[in-house]
LUMDRENKOL-136879 format. One record per residue (C-alpha): residue in three letters; x, y, z. Coordinates in steps of 0.02 Angstrom, whole numbers. Example, Ala and Ser with C-alpha at 12.3 -4.5 7.8 and 13.67 -1.06 7.14 Angstrom:
2
ALA,615,-225,390 .
SER,684,-53,357 .
end
This chain:
304
MET,4087,3964,79 .
VAL,4088,4136,160 .
ALA,4156,4215,0 .
LEU,4009,4143,-96 .
VAL,3873,4214,17 .
VAL,3948,4386,57 .
PRO,3882,4467,-104 .
GLY,3708,4401,-68 .
LEU,3707,4463,111 .
ASP,3776,4630,53 .
ALA,3635,4643,-74 .
MET,3511,4595,62 .
ALA,3577,4731,178 .
HIS,3562,4860,40 .
ARG,3387,4808,-15 .
LEU,3322,4808,163 .
ILE,3348,4995,183 .
GLN,3348,5075,10 .
PRO,3175,5112,-63 .
PRO,3180,5113,-254 .
GLY,3185,5290,-321 .
ALA,3225,5369,-153 .
PRO,3382,5476,-131 .
LEU,3531,5370,-78 .
VAL,3589,5410,98 .
ASP,3779,5416,111 .
PHE,3821,5363,289 .
ALA,4004,5406,256 .
LEU,3965,5593,257 .
PRO,3992,5721,331 .
ALA,4166,5656,372 .
GLY,4203,5651,558 .
GLU,4028,5696,620 .
ALA,3967,5590,766 .
ALA,3803,5494,766 .
LEU,3668,5503,898 .
VAL,3735,5336,962 .
PRO,3924,5305,984 .
PRO,4015,5168,887 .
ASP,4060,5070,1045 .
SER,3875,5051,1086 .
VAL,3771,4894,1092 .
SER,3658,4971,959 .
TRP,3796,4983,830 .
ARG,3824,4796,844 .
VAL,3642,4745,845 .
PHE,3586,4853,699 .
ARG,3726,4799,582 .
ASN,3653,4624,560 .
PRO,3530,4615,413 .
VAL,3452,4451,472 .
ALA,3413,4524,643 .
MET,3347,4682,562 .
PHE,3224,4589,451 .
VAL,3163,4470,586 .
GLY,3156,4606,719 .
GLY,3070,4729,604 .
VAL,2930,4608,561 .
ALA,2909,4561,745 .
ALA,2896,4746,789 .
VAL,2758,4772,660 .
ILE,2660,4623,727 .
LEU,2663,4704,899 .
GLU,2618,4874,827 .
LEU,2468,4800,736 .
ALA,2408,4721,898 .
GLU,2373,4895,968 .
PRO,2211,4958,887 .
ALA,2257,5142,870 .
VAL,2431,5105,801 .
ARG,2355,4975,686 .
SER,2234,5101,613 .
GLY,2371,5230,590 .
VAL,2490,5108,506 .
TRP,2363,5018,396 .
ASP,2258,5168,345 .
HIS,2396,5297,319 .
SER,2546,5203,253 .
GLY,2591,5096,102 .
PHE,2602,4928,189 .
ARG,2456,4855,94 .
SER,2494,4929,-78 .
ASP,2685,4922,-74 .
PRO,2746,4829,80 .
ALA,2926,4811,19 .
ARG,2947,4999,-4 .
ARG,2864,5036,163 .
LEU,2976,4913,255 .
ARG,3131,4985,173 .
ARG,3082,5162,222 .
THR,3062,5104,401 .
GLY,3230,5014,394 .
LEU,3315,5167,321 .
ALA,3245,5276,461 .
ALA,3312,5154,591 .
MET,3484,5152,510 .
VAL,3495,5342,497 .
THR,3443,5356,680 .
VAL,3584,5240,736 .
TYR,3724,5265,609 .
GLY,3689,5430,521 .
ALA,3780,5589,564 .
ALA,3684,5678,703 .
SER,3635,5824,591 .
VAL,3567,5704,460 .
ALA,3472,5601,589 .
GLU,3395,5754,672 .
LYS,3335,5822,504 .
MET,3259,5655,456 .
ILE,3173,5634,624 .
ALA,3101,5810,613 .
GLY,3028,5763,444 .
VAL,2949,5606,515 .
VAL,2875,5704,660 .
GLY,2803,5831,539 .
MET,2726,5693,435 .
HIS,2650,5614,590 .
GLU,2567,5780,633 .
ARG,2453,5755,483 .
VAL,2404,5577,528 .
GLN,2246,5556,630 .
GLY,2085,5462,619 .
THR,1965,5344,706 .
THR,1988,5161,747 .
SER,1863,5028,691 .
ASP,1776,5041,860 .
GLY,1761,5230,850 .
GLN,1910,5286,956 .
PRO,2001,5442,891 .
TYR,2190,5435,875 .
ARG,2336,5546,825 .
ALA,2501,5476,763 .
ASN,2598,5598,873 .
ASP,2511,5539,1032 .
VAL,2651,5507,1158 .
ARG,2575,5342,1212 .
LEU,2569,5276,1034 .
LEU,2743,5340,992 .
THR,2809,5255,1148 .
TRP,2731,5089,1097 .
VAL,2807,5100,923 .
GLN,2977,5144,997 .
VAL,2978,5002,1122 .
THR,2915,4870,1000 .
ALA,3051,4916,875 .
GLY,3188,4906,1006 .
TYR,3117,4744,1075 .
GLY,3106,4664,902 .
PHE,3283,4708,849 .
LEU,3365,4660,1014 .
GLU,3271,4496,1033 .
ALA,3305,4446,852 .
TYR,3491,4477,879 .
ALA,3496,4386,1046 .
ARG,3402,4234,979 .
HIS,3476,4216,806 .
VAL,3648,4296,813 .
ARG,3726,4286,987 .
PRO,3670,4302,1168 .
VAL,3659,4476,1242 .
PRO,3697,4488,1429 .
GLN,3580,4583,1545 .
GLY,3691,4735,1566 .
ALA,3705,4755,1377 .
ARG,3518,4733,1356 .
ASP,3487,4878,1475 .
ARG,3619,4982,1387 .
PHE,3535,4950,1220 .
TYR,3370,5024,1279 .
ALA,3457,5171,1365 .
GLU,3552,5210,1204 .
GLY,3387,5238,1115 .
ALA,3331,5376,1234 .
PRO,3400,5527,1137 .
ALA,3317,5475,975 .
ALA,3156,5428,1066 .
ARG,3144,5605,1136 .
LEU,3169,5678,962 .
TYR,3029,5568,894 .
GLY,2916,5620,1038 .
ALA,2915,5451,1124 .
LEU,2939,5532,1294 .
GLY,2886,5377,1390 .
ALA,3007,5258,1304 .
PRO,3084,5131,1425 .
ALA,3270,5146,1463 .
SER,3295,4969,1531 .
GLU,3229,4795,1501 .
ALA,3132,4799,1664 .
GLU,3041,4954,1603 .
VAL,3006,4867,1437 .
ARG,2926,4720,1527 .
ALA,2823,4841,1632 .
LEU,2760,4931,1476 .
PHE,2711,4767,1393 .
GLU,2614,4721,1550 .
ALA,2528,4890,1550 .
GLN,2471,4857,1370 .
ARG,2397,4687,1413 .
ASP,2216,4744,1403 .
ARG,2239,4844,1242 .
LEU,2320,4714,1130 .
GLU,2196,4620,1023 .
PRO,2187,4501,874 .
SER,2146,4567,701 .
PRO,2135,4493,524 .
ILE,2255,4632,474 .
ILE,2396,4544,567 .
PHE,2373,4386,464 .
GLU,2358,4490,305 .
PHE,2521,4576,349 .
LEU,2610,4409,377 .
ASP,2547,4341,211 .
ILE,2606,4498,122 .
MET,2778,4489,201 .
LYS,2804,4307,151 .
GLY,2785,4351,-33 .
ALA,2836,4533,-48 .
PRO,2996,4560,-151 .
VAL,3099,4623,-4 .
LEU,3252,4509,-20 .
PRO,3350,4467,-177 .
ALA,3265,4330,-279 .
PHE,3386,4192,-228 .
LEU,3351,4227,-43 .
ARG,3160,4226,-59 .
PRO,3143,4048,12 .
LEU,3233,4111,168 .
GLN,3113,4259,180 .
ARG,2966,4148,229 .
LEU,3071,4072,369 .
LEU,3121,4246,429 .
VAL,2938,4295,441 .
ARG,2903,4139,544 .
ALA,3054,4180,652 .
ALA,2977,4351,684 .
VAL,2818,4271,749 .
GLU,2924,4167,870 .
LEU,2993,4328,946 .
VAL,2823,4389,1002 .
PRO,2799,4354,1189 .
PRO,2699,4193,1214 .
TRP,2552,4278,1299 .
VAL,2539,4403,1157 .
ARG,2548,4265,1027 .
GLU,2406,4176,1116 .
ARG,2302,4333,1120 .
LEU,2335,4366,935 .
GLN,2292,4184,892 .
LEU,2463,4153,817 .
GLY,2475,3967,851 .
ARG,2621,3848,827 .
ALA,2587,3834,641 .
HIS,2645,4014,619 .
GLY,2813,3986,705 .
LEU,2973,3891,666 .
ARG,3015,3707,670 .
GLY,3178,3658,754 .
TRP,3281,3642,595 .
GLU,3210,3805,528 .
ALA,3264,3897,685 .
ARG,3440,3827,665 .
LEU,3445,3884,484 .
VAL,3392,4062,530 .
SER,3519,4067,672 .
GLY,3655,4004,554 .
ALA,3618,4144,432 .
GLY,3616,4272,573 .
ALA,3781,4212,645 .
LEU,3863,4211,473 .
ALA,3806,4389,437 .
ASP,3885,4444,601 .
ARG,4058,4379,555 .
ILE,4081,4472,392 .
VAL,4099,4652,336 .
LEU,3960,4709,220 .
ARG,4037,4855,128 .
SER,3873,4936,76 .
SER,3797,4928,249 .
PRO,3766,5088,350 .
ALA,3875,5021,491 .
THR,4026,5002,377 .
GLN,3997,5172,295 .
ALA,3979,5254,466 .
CYS,4144,5177,521 .
ARG,4227,5256,370 .
ARG,4146,5424,412 .
LEU,4224,5420,585 .
GLY,4395,5362,525 .
LEU,4373,5188,599 .
PRO,4426,5026,511 .
GLU,4287,4945,411 .
ASP,4301,4792,522 .
TYR,4297,4894,683 .
LEU,4139,4808,744 .
LEU,4221,4638,721 .
ARG,4383,4676,811 .
GLU,4315,4650,986 .
ARG,4182,4530,1044 .
PRO,4020,4628,1059 .
PHE,3967,4680,1233 .
ALA,4137,4642,1311 .
GLN,4121,4803,1412 .
ALA,3938,4775,1459 .
end
């Protein structure tokens, strides 16, 4: 059974991060160069799972779109509406380079993103000016991404104990500083505090429902996995904190039924037990002279 689905999951992992026509990033080079995050980290285990990455990435965007200034920046200055699959893959590639790429490669890529953000500014629908490089907005994007990926892994792959959850957020601090997210939380308690501080700013928008409709049908996954894609989008809605879902008017119809949740979790658990040779995690292990199955040799978070 596993042998039959490995090629599909490998193709899924590749498609999630490689925009068509973009230069291919070789995570196996330069040989021996460390990443911003070490291989024994919680992050290396969380980010290697393509199911958690898809579900967590969509959940993060829902939370981003709930903040009016971030929503305007994302929707007015990116390709989500015209080419959502390419935009999602670019975001996934940036996340993978940040975690698994050689430090010099990651720093160069992040500098390019920061430079691009410098040119993004505008006015929200209610007349409030915004800049993409505003520390407050960058911090919200950083925390929603971390929250989405960690919660997707914990819910649909395997439980993550409290100590490991705090470590995960702390591991993101170096990259957060490079991106300019100087207020990024370094523990789960700080994440909860930031969500609470945003309570009065998060608001519903038709754009959120448009985004979800787009993601259900966009050609992100290989064709034979498209039926699963709709379930993964619904799983992403389930990750949004209940009070935020209520505020965004994302009722029960947008979430998962019991059997659907079990199916998503089965796919996530399966993806965590196999080596996907084209994945950034596997390539990064080769770069550092580690076995391809290094991340499977010990139970994740044993040292947390």
